[in-house]
C-alpha positions as CSV (number, residue, x, y, z in Angstrom):
1,M,74.5,101.4,89.0
2,K,72.7,104.4,90.1
3,S,74.3,106.7,92.7
4,P,72.8,105.3,95.9
5,D,71.2,107.3,98.5
6,I,74.1,107.8,101.1
7,G,72.3,109.8,103.7
8,S,73.6,112.7,105.5
9,F,77.3,113.1,106.3
10,E,80.2,115.1,106.4
11,K,83.5,113.8,105.0
12,Y,86.7,114.9,103.5
13,D,89.8,113.9,101.7
14,V,93.0,113.9,103.1
15,N,93.8,117.4,101.4
16,G,91.0,118.8,103.6
17,N,88.4,119.0,100.5
18,P,84.7,118.0,101.3
19,L,83.5,114.7,99.4
20,S,80.1,115.0,98.0
21,R,77.4,112.5,97.7
22,K,78.1,112.2,94.0
23,D,82.0,112.1,95.0
24,I,81.6,108.9,97.1
25,A,78.9,107.3,94.7
26,K,81.8,107.8,91.9
27,A,84.4,106.3,94.4
28,L,82.2,103.1,95.0
29,K,81.9,102.5,91.1
30,I,85.7,103.0,90.6
31,N,86.1,100.4,93.5
32,I,83.8,97.9,91.8
33,M,85.9,98.6,88.3
34,A,88.8,97.7,90.3
35,G,87.6,94.5,92.0
36,F,86.9,93.1,88.3
37,L,90.8,92.9,88.1
38,G,91.5,92.1,91.5
39,L,89.2,89.1,91.1
40,W,90.9,87.8,87.9
41,W,94.0,87.6,90.0
42,W,92.2,86.2,93.0
43,A,91.0,83.3,90.8
44,V,94.7,82.2,90.0
45,A,96.1,83.2,93.4
46,A,93.7,81.2,95.5
47,G,92.1,78.6,93.0
48,V,92.9,75.7,91.1
49,P,95.7,77.0,88.9
50,T,98.0,77.3,92.1
51,T,96.9,74.0,93.7
52,M,97.1,72.0,90.7
53,L,100.8,73.6,89.8
54,V,102.0,72.4,93.3
55,E,100.3,69.1,93.0
56,C,102.3,68.5,89.8
57,L,105.7,69.6,91.1
58,S,105.2,67.9,94.4
59,G,102.2,65.3,95.0
60,S,102.3,65.9,98.4
61,G,99.2,66.5,100.5
62,V,101.2,68.1,102.9
63,V,103.2,70.4,100.6
64,I,99.4,71.0,99.2
65,G,98.2,71.9,102.9
66,L,101.4,74.2,103.5
67,I,100.9,76.5,100.9
68,V,97.6,77.5,102.2
69,T,98.8,77.3,105.7
70,L,101.6,80.1,104.5
71,Q,99.1,82.1,103.2
72,Q,97.0,82.2,106.4
73,I,99.9,82.3,108.9
74,A,101.0,85.3,107.0
75,M,98.1,87.0,108.5
76,L,99.9,88.1,111.4
77,V,101.5,90.8,109.9
78,Q,98.5,92.8,109.9
79,I,99.1,93.6,113.6
80,P,102.6,95.7,113.1
81,S,100.8,96.9,110.0
82,A,98.2,98.5,111.6
83,L,100.9,100.0,114.1
84,V,102.5,101.7,111.0
85,F,99.5,102.8,108.9
86,E,97.5,104.6,112.1
87,K,100.2,106.8,112.6
88,M,100.6,107.9,109.0
89,P,98.4,111.1,107.7
90,R,98.1,109.5,104.1
91,R,97.8,105.8,103.5
92,K,97.2,105.0,99.7
93,K,100.4,105.6,97.8
94,L,102.3,103.3,100.4
95,W,99.5,101.0,100.2
96,A,99.8,100.9,96.2
97,I,103.2,100.6,96.0
98,L,103.3,97.6,98.3
99,A,100.5,95.9,96.7
100,I,102.0,96.2,93.2
101,C,105.0,94.6,94.6
102,M,103.0,91.5,96.1
103,R,101.2,91.3,92.7
104,L,104.2,91.2,90.6
105,L,105.8,88.2,93.0
106,W,103.3,86.0,90.6
107,L,105.7,86.1,88.1
108,V,107.5,83.5,90.2
109,P,105.1,80.6,89.9
110,A,105.1,81.7,85.9
111,V,108.7,81.1,85.1
112,A,109.8,78.9,88.3
113,P,108.5,75.6,86.7
114,L,110.0,76.6,83.1
115,I,113.2,77.0,84.4
116,F,113.7,74.1,87.0
117,H,111.4,71.5,85.1
118,N,114.2,69.0,85.6
119,T,114.1,69.5,89.5
120,P,110.5,70.5,90.4
121,S,111.6,69.9,94.1
122,V,113.5,73.3,93.6
123,A,110.6,75.0,91.3
124,V,108.1,74.1,94.2
125,T,110.6,75.9,96.9
126,F,110.5,78.8,94.8
127,V,107.0,78.9,94.4
128,L,106.1,78.5,98.1
129,G,108.6,81.1,98.9
130,A,106.7,83.7,96.4
131,V,103.4,82.8,97.5
132,C,104.3,83.1,101.2
133,I,106.2,86.7,100.9
134,S,103.5,87.8,98.3
135,F,100.7,87.2,101.0
136,M,102.7,88.7,103.9
137,I,102.6,92.0,101.7
138,A,99.2,91.2,101.0
139,H,98.0,91.1,104.7
140,F,100.3,93.8,105.3
141,C,98.0,96.2,103.1
142,S,94.9,94.7,104.3
143,P,94.3,96.6,107.4
144,I,94.8,99.9,105.5
145,W,92.6,98.9,102.7
146,Q,89.4,97.9,105.2
147,S,90.0,101.0,107.2
148,W,90.4,103.3,104.0
149,M,87.1,101.6,103.0
150,A,85.2,101.6,106.0
151,D,86.2,105.5,106.4
152,L,84.7,106.2,102.9
153,I,81.7,104.0,102.9
154,P,78.4,105.3,104.9
155,A,77.5,103.0,107.5
156,S,73.8,103.1,106.3
157,L,75.3,101.6,102.8
158,S,77.7,99.2,104.1
159,G,75.4,95.9,104.0
160,K,74.0,96.7,100.8
161,F,77.1,98.3,99.1
162,W,79.6,94.8,99.8
163,G,76.6,92.8,98.4
164,F,76.1,94.5,95.4
165,R,80.1,94.4,94.9
166,Q,80.0,90.9,95.4
167,S,77.5,90.2,93.2
168,I,79.1,92.1,90.4
169,V,83.1,91.0,91.0
170,M,82.2,87.7,91.2
171,M,81.3,87.6,87.5
172,S,85.2,88.5,86.6
173,F,86.0,85.7,89.0
174,L,83.8,83.5,87.2
175,A,84.7,84.2,83.7
176,S,88.5,83.9,84.6
177,T,88.3,80.7,86.2
178,V,87.0,79.4,83.2
179,A,89.3,80.6,80.8
180,M,92.3,79.3,83.2
181,G,90.8,76.0,82.8
182,L,90.4,76.1,79.1
183,I,94.1,77.3,78.9
184,L,95.5,74.7,81.2
185,D,93.5,71.8,79.3
186,H,94.9,73.2,75.9
187,F,98.5,72.3,76.8
188,P,99.5,68.9,77.8
189,D,99.5,67.8,81.7
190,P,103.0,68.2,83.0
191,K,102.7,65.0,84.8
192,T,102.3,63.1,81.3
193,A,104.9,62.0,78.8
194,G,105.8,65.2,76.6
195,G,103.9,67.6,79.0
196,N,105.1,71.2,80.0
197,Y,104.2,74.1,82.1
198,N,103.4,76.5,79.4
199,G,100.0,76.6,80.5
200,F,100.5,77.7,83.8
201,A,103.1,80.3,82.7
202,I,100.4,82.0,80.6
203,V,97.8,81.8,83.6
204,F,100.3,83.5,85.6
205,I,101.4,85.8,83.7
206,L,97.5,87.1,83.1
207,A,96.8,87.0,86.8
208,T,99.9,89.0,87.3
209,V,98.7,91.9,84.9
210,A,95.2,91.8,86.0
211,G,96.3,92.1,89.5
212,V,98.6,95.1,88.9
213,G,95.6,96.5,86.9
214,D,93.4,96.6,90.3
215,I,95.8,98.6,91.9
216,L,96.2,101.2,89.4
217,I,92.8,101.6,89.1
218,H,92.3,102.0,93.1
219,M,94.1,105.1,92.7
220,F,91.4,107.1,91.6
221,V,89.2,106.3,94.9
222,P,89.9,109.0,97.3
223,E,91.2,108.8,100.5
224,P,89.2,110.3,103.3
225,A,90.9,111.8,106.2
226,H,91.4,110.3,109.1
227,T,92.3,110.7,112.7
228,I,95.8,109.7,113.8
229,K,96.1,108.5,117.4
230,V,99.2,110.2,118.8
231,K,98.5,108.9,122.5
232,S,101.3,106.3,123.0
233,V,99.9,102.9,124.3
234,N,101.2,99.7,124.8
235,L,101.4,97.4,121.5
236,I,100.0,94.7,123.7
237,E,97.2,96.5,125.3
238,K,96.2,97.7,121.8
239,I,96.1,94.1,120.9
240,I,93.9,92.9,123.6
241,E,91.7,96.0,123.6
242,P,89.3,94.8,121.0
243,L,89.5,91.3,122.7
244,K,87.8,92.5,125.9
245,N,84.6,92.5,124.1
246,A,83.2,89.1,124.7
247,D,81.3,89.6,121.2
248,Y,84.3,90.4,119.6
249,R,86.3,87.3,120.9
250,N,83.4,85.0,120.0
251,M,83.1,86.2,116.6
252,T,86.7,86.0,115.8
253,L,86.8,82.4,117.4
254,T,83.7,81.4,115.4
255,F,85.2,82.4,112.1
256,A,88.6,81.1,113.0
257,I,87.2,77.6,113.4
258,W,85.1,77.9,110.4
259,Y,88.2,78.8,108.1
260,F,89.9,75.6,109.8
261,A,87.3,73.3,108.7
262,I,87.1,74.9,105.3
263,G,90.8,74.4,104.9
264,L,90.6,71.1,105.9
265,I,88.7,70.3,102.6
266,G,89.8,73.0,100.7
267,S,92.5,72.2,97.7
268,F,91.9,68.4,98.7
269,A,88.4,68.0,97.1
270,I,89.9,69.0,93.7
271,V,93.1,66.8,94.1
272,Y,90.7,63.8,95.1
273,L,88.7,64.6,91.9
274,K,91.4,65.0,89.7
275,R,93.2,61.5,90.8
276,V,90.2,59.4,91.6
277,F,87.6,60.4,88.9
278,M,90.3,61.5,86.4
279,V,88.7,65.1,86.3
280,N,90.2,67.3,83.9
281,Y,91.2,71.1,84.5
282,T,88.1,72.6,82.7
283,H,85.6,70.4,84.5
284,L,87.5,71.5,88.1
285,A,87.3,75.3,86.8
286,M,83.7,74.6,86.2
287,L,83.0,73.4,89.6
288,V,85.0,76.5,91.0
289,V,82.5,78.7,88.5
290,S,79.1,77.0,90.0
291,S,80.2,78.1,93.4
292,S,80.8,81.5,92.2
293,I,77.2,81.9,90.2
294,G,75.7,81.9,93.9
295,P,77.5,85.1,95.2
296,V,76.5,86.6,91.5
297,L,72.8,86.2,91.7
298,F,72.4,86.5,95.5
299,G,75.3,88.8,96.9
300,I,73.0,91.7,97.1
301,L,70.2,89.6,99.0
302,G,72.8,88.7,101.5
303,G,74.0,91.8,102.3
304,F,70.1,92.9,102.3
305,L,69.5,89.8,105.1
306,I,72.3,91.2,107.0
307,D,70.9,94.4,107.5
308,K,67.3,93.1,108.0
309,M,67.9,90.1,110.4
310,G,71.4,90.7,111.6
311,A,74.8,88.9,110.6
312,R,74.7,86.7,113.6
313,I,71.4,84.9,112.9
314,L,72.3,84.7,109.3
315,S,75.8,83.2,110.2
316,A,73.9,80.5,112.3
317,I,71.4,79.5,109.9
318,L,74.3,79.0,107.3
319,F,76.6,77.2,109.4
320,A,73.7,74.5,109.6
321,A,73.1,74.6,105.9
322,G,76.7,74.2,104.8
323,A,77.1,71.1,107.1
324,V,74.3,69.5,105.3
325,T,75.7,70.3,101.7
326,F,79.0,68.4,102.7
327,S,77.0,65.1,102.9
328,V,76.6,64.7,98.8
329,W,80.3,63.4,98.8
330,F,79.1,60.3,100.1
331,F,77.3,59.7,97.0
332,I,79.4,60.3,94.2
333,D,80.6,57.6,91.7
334,D,82.4,57.2,88.5
335,S,79.2,57.1,86.3
336,F,78.2,59.3,83.6
337,I,75.5,62.0,83.0
338,T,74.2,62.5,79.8
339,L,72.3,65.8,79.0
340,K,70.5,66.4,75.8
341,L,70.5,69.9,74.8
342,P,68.5,71.7,72.0
343,L,70.1,71.4,68.4
344,H,70.8,67.9,68.8
345,V,73.5,68.7,71.4
346,I,74.5,65.8,73.9
347,L,76.7,66.7,76.6
348,K,78.2,63.3,78.5
349,I,79.8,64.6,82.1
350,P,80.8,62.8,84.9
351,Q,78.6,62.0,87.7
352,P,80.8,63.8,90.3
353,V,81.3,66.7,88.2
354,F,77.4,67.2,87.8
355,I,76.5,66.7,91.1
356,I,79.3,68.6,93.0
357,F,78.4,71.5,90.4
358,I,75.0,71.5,91.7
359,V,76.0,71.6,95.6
360,N,78.7,74.1,94.8
361,F,76.3,76.5,93.7
362,I,74.2,76.3,97.1
363,G,77.7,76.5,99.0
364,G,78.9,79.2,97.0
365,I,75.5,81.3,98.3
366,I,76.2,80.3,101.8
367,N,80.3,81.2,101.9
368,G,79.5,84.3,100.0
369,W,76.9,85.3,102.7
370,L,79.3,83.6,105.6
371,G,82.0,86.3,104.0
372,L,79.7,89.1,104.0
373,A,78.5,88.6,107.6
374,Q,82.2,88.5,108.8
375,F,83.5,91.1,107.1
376,H,80.3,93.5,108.3
377,M,80.6,92.1,112.1
378,V,84.2,93.2,111.7
379,N,83.5,96.4,111.0
380,V,80.7,96.7,113.5
381,M,82.6,95.4,116.4
382,S,85.5,97.3,115.9
383,P,85.4,100.9,117.6
384,R,85.9,103.7,115.7
385,E,89.2,104.8,117.8
386,G,91.7,102.0,116.7
387,R,89.4,100.4,114.4
388,G,92.8,99.5,112.2
389,M,94.6,97.3,115.1
390,A,90.9,96.0,116.2
391,I,90.4,94.7,112.1
392,A,94.3,93.7,112.3
393,T,94.1,91.4,115.4
394,H,90.7,89.7,114.1
395,W,92.5,88.5,110.9
396,S,95.9,87.6,112.6
397,L,93.8,85.5,115.1
398,V,91.7,84.1,112.4
399,G,94.8,83.3,110.3
400,L,96.7,82.0,113.2
401,L,94.1,79.6,114.7
402,S,92.9,78.1,111.4
403,A,96.4,77.6,109.7
404,A,96.3,74.3,110.9
405,G,93.5,73.3,109.2
406,P,95.1,72.8,105.5
407,L,98.2,71.0,107.1
408,T,95.8,68.9,109.1
409,G,94.1,68.1,105.9
410,G,97.2,67.3,104.0
411,I,98.6,64.8,106.7
412,I,95.3,63.0,106.6
413,M,95.4,62.7,102.9
414,D,98.9,61.6,102.6
415,Y,98.5,59.0,105.3
416,F,95.2,57.5,104.0
417,S,96.3,57.6,100.6
418,Q,99.4,55.2,101.4
419,N,97.3,53.2,104.1
420,P,93.7,53.0,102.3
421,L,90.8,51.7,104.4
422,P,89.0,48.6,103.1
423,Y,85.9,49.7,103.3
424,K,83.7,51.1,100.4
425,L,80.4,53.7,100.3
426,V,77.0,52.8,99.1
427,T,78.0,53.9,95.5
428,G,80.7,51.5,95.5
429,V,83.3,54.2,95.9
430,P,86.3,53.1,98.0
431,F,86.2,55.2,101.4
432,A,88.8,57.7,101.4
433,Y,90.6,60.6,103.0
434,I,88.1,62.8,101.5
435,H,85.2,61.2,103.4
436,I,87.3,61.6,106.8
437,L,87.9,65.5,106.1
438,I,84.1,65.9,105.5
439,V,82.8,64.4,108.5
440,I,85.4,66.4,110.5
441,S,84.1,69.4,109.1
442,I,80.3,68.7,109.6
443,C,81.2,68.1,113.2
444,I,82.9,71.5,113.3
445,H,80.2,73.6,111.8
446,L,77.5,71.7,113.9
447,L,79.0,71.6,117.2
448,I,81.2,74.3,117.4
449,C,80.7,77.1,115.1
450,L,76.7,77.2,115.2
451,P,76.7,77.2,119.0
452,L,79.5,79.7,119.5
453,I,78.2,82.6,117.2
454,L,74.8,82.3,119.2
455,R,76.9,83.5,122.1
456,I,77.4,86.7,120.9
457,K,74.3,89.3,122.3
458,A,71.7,90.1,120.0
459,G,72.1,94.3,119.0
460,A,69.3,96.6,119.4
461,G,66.2,95.5,117.5
462,E,67.9,92.5,116.0
463,M,65.8,89.4,115.2
464,E,66.3,86.4,117.7
465,M,66.5,82.8,116.1
466,A,62.5,82.0,116.9
467,D,61.4,85.2,115.1
468,V,63.1,84.1,111.8
469,F,60.8,81.0,111.4
470,K,57.9,82.6,113.5
471,G,56.8,84.2,110.3
472,I,57.3,81.3,107.7
473,K,53.9,79.0,107.2
474,L,53.2,76.3,105.0
475,G,50.7,77.7,103.4
476,N,50.1,79.0,99.4
477,P,53.0,77.9,97.9
478,L,52.6,81.1,95.2
479,R,52.1,83.5,97.9
480,A,55.3,82.5,99.7
481,A,57.5,82.8,96.5
482,S,55.7,85.9,95.7
483,S,56.8,87.2,99.5
484,L,60.6,86.1,98.5
485,F,60.5,87.5,95.1
486,N,59.4,91.0,96.7
487,I,62.3,90.8,99.6
488,Y,64.8,90.0,96.5
489,L,63.6,93.3,94.5
490,E,63.6,95.3,97.7
491,A,67.5,94.4,98.1
492,F,68.5,95.6,95.0
493,D,67.2,98.8,95.7
494,L,70.0,100.7,96.4
495,E,68.2,103.9,96.2
496,K,66.3,103.1,99.3
497,P,68.7,103.7,102.5
498,T,68.4,100.4,104.9
499,K,67.5,101.3,108.4
500,T,70.7,100.4,110.4
501,K,70.3,98.9,113.9
502,K,71.9,100.5,116.9
503,T,74.2,98.0,118.5
504,N,74.5,97.5,122.0
505,K,77.3,99.4,124.2
506,D,79.7,96.1,124.1
507,I,79.7,96.3,120.5
508,G,80.5,99.8,120.1
509,K,79.5,102.2,117.2
510,P,80.8,101.2,113.6
């Protein structure tokens, strides 16, 4: 990664020492190095291993949904976090202590099933408790990390940097997900005769070590000085202040509803594949990997498009595209796809794995870009003064409003698993709970998220929806492909600063 042109600026660390362009560029590289290990931990904490461990211990859709719901409700602690950290002249050391404790809690899912293997209800209680406490600490640390990074990264480089970072660190997520699937398949499934939880223990121990390493490497990232607000303001006023901005409200509500729709399907899709089509852990890992390949290849392009057309318009397009990808779940069956590879290698892959792998690649790009758009919009719409509280308010409301998604999905899963409908799809596969969840999610994307995001006012110089499609011409496909390729190359040019758009007064300066 070359040292990016970060433009003119004047930054100082907490000791009053000036931070040069070289210092900032080095800090961004260290941040990416730490992210490699952080994504290894995240691949376990929010991926297949945690979901399947809970499914092995309980089998209940409500419990599977509860583990995600607890994570999202934990976002509420971001508000008291912002109150504590905004009054502190130094943030990094306390953040590191709390973050390390949070990562160490993931040793509980490693050992609890081994100790209480004869009483899985006790084991799953310990797992749920550890996950809940861990994510409460994580979200307590989140506003300070975002504020720290927002103070460090020049606004002119924000979109490109986060897109570049996503592309790089997602490679770690990809590799770790494959490794976790292979490890879990190496040991007998706990739900079968002679099975054990040794594979899960190894997976969670490795994730804990990687997670702690992420925090330790972050200690080499400088902490910029920040202004301490000494004016005493009522807590309610602090929370309400950013909500007075209509664009901020609409943006927060849009992504809260989107997270509800994602959580509605989330964990239950892989449970459906494992129960109905007997998909193994390695196949499930490969499906997660496919959703990671897109952000790796196109994360930088996503950041570039955000800077080019605006996060609002890009999000609207992505909500519509995401709804379309969900429809593929109505066309999978229990057949197999045979692939003939070079050197006389023949692969026999379950048809659902093959199809969902392709769709997840597209879905990974969509969700990755939406995540970048959200991260960008939160920073842009949060005023410089009180930014930590504005960020905390956004994520707290997103967590609270979306928390019902996984729990609702679990209730629907349990009910229709016990009371199956007497219908079949055109593929011959029984109509199941997953298809009900898919229909609900499609409606949410098209009827709620799409119109809601377009209610946000366009900033000065930002493209309108009609402008995006105005330049698209059905002409020479080679010329069109060449234009897209040139845009892709331009997105990778970190040496070339992106022109930042001035936002309207309602949004405020980033």
